[in-house]
C-alpha positions in Angstrom: -3.9 19.8 27.5 -5.0 22.0 24.6 -7.0 25.1 25.6 -9.1 26.6 22.8 -11.9 29.1 22.9 -14.8 28.4 22.4 -15.2 25.0 24.0 -16.2 22.3 21.6 -19.3 20.5 22.9 -19.7 17.5 20.8 -16.1 17.5 19.7 -15.5 14.1 18.1 -12.7 13.9 15.5 -9.4 15.7 15.0 -6.9 15.6 12.1 -3.6 17.5 11.9 -3.0 19.4 8.7 0.5 20.4 9.6 2.5 21.3 12.7 0.4 24.4 13.3 -3.1 23.6 12.0 -5.7 21.0 12.8 -9.4 20.5 11.9 -11.8 19.5 14.7 -15.2 18.1 13.9 -18.0 18.7 16.5 -21.4 17.1 16.2 -23.9 17.5 18.9 -24.8 16.8 22.5 -28.1 16.7 24.3 -28.0 20.5 24.7 -25.7 21.8 22.0 -25.8 21.2 18.2 -22.4 22.4 16.9 -22.4 20.3 13.7 -19.4 22.1 12.3 -15.7 21.7 11.4 -13.3 24.1 12.9 -9.8 25.1 11.6 -7.6 25.5 14.7 -4.2 27.1 14.7 -1.5 27.2 17.3 1.7 29.2 17.4 3.0 27.8 20.7 3.3 24.1 20.1 -0.4 23.4 20.9 -0.3 24.9 24.4 -3.1 27.1 23.2 -5.1 27.3 19.9 -7.4 29.7 18.2 -10.3 29.1 15.8 -9.4 30.5 12.4 -12.4 29.3 10.4 -15.5 27.3 10.9 -17.5 25.3 8.3 -21.1 24.5 9.2 -22.1 20.9 8.4 -25.8 21.3 8.6 -27.9 18.7 10.4 -25.5 15.8 9.8 -23.8 14.0 12.7 -20.2 14.1 11.4 -17.6 12.2 13.4 -14.2 12.0 11.9 -12.2 14.3 9.5 -9.6 12.8 7.3 -7.2 14.1 4.7 -7.0 12.2 1.5 -4.8 13.6 -1.3 -5.3 17.3 -1.1 -8.9 17.3 0.2 -10.5 17.1 3.6 -13.4 14.8 4.2 -15.8 14.2 7.1 -17.6 10.9 7.9 -21.3 11.0 8.6 -22.1 7.4 9.8 -25.5 8.2 11.2 -24.1 7.5 14.6 -26.8 9.7 16.1 -29.5 7.3 14.9 -27.7 4.3 16.4 -27.4 6.1 19.7 -31.0 7.3 19.8 -32.2 3.8 21.0 -34.8 3.9 18.2 -36.7 0.7 17.4 -36.1 1.2 13.7 -33.9 -1.3 11.9 -30.6 0.4 11.3 -28.8 -2.5 9.7 -29.3 -1.1 6.1 -28.2 2.4 6.9 -25.4 3.8 4.8 -22.6 6.1 5.9 -21.6 9.1 3.9 -18.2 10.7 3.3 -18.4 14.4 2.5 -15.7 16.4 0.7 -15.6 19.7 2.5 -12.6 21.4 0.8 -9.0 21.4 -0.2 -6.4 21.4 2.5 -4.5 24.2 0.5 -7.6 26.4 1.0 -7.7 25.6 4.7 -4.0 26.3 5.3 -4.3 29.7 3.5 -7.6 30.4 5.4 -9.7 30.5 2.2 -12.1 27.7 3.3 
């Protein structure tokens, strides 16, 4: 189990950048709207981790981070709208992929 402070209500997706760093995307729950990506770092093999940086994602409901090439992207698939039990037709909704920065900047903590 990984212990990190703070807790990540709405934590949804995780991608490893290297053996010591990972990015966690947290969206929202009924009571907490994190809507942010967090750079986590561990010096003890992921027994514990610390938040090194955070990147606010605004009001989007981001789910998964992914590294492609040298950049980090997050997916905003409008999952919040699908889960809202709305009577609106969601069949034509489009997902968005947002480039939130280079992995080199993340690893050097210059996000």
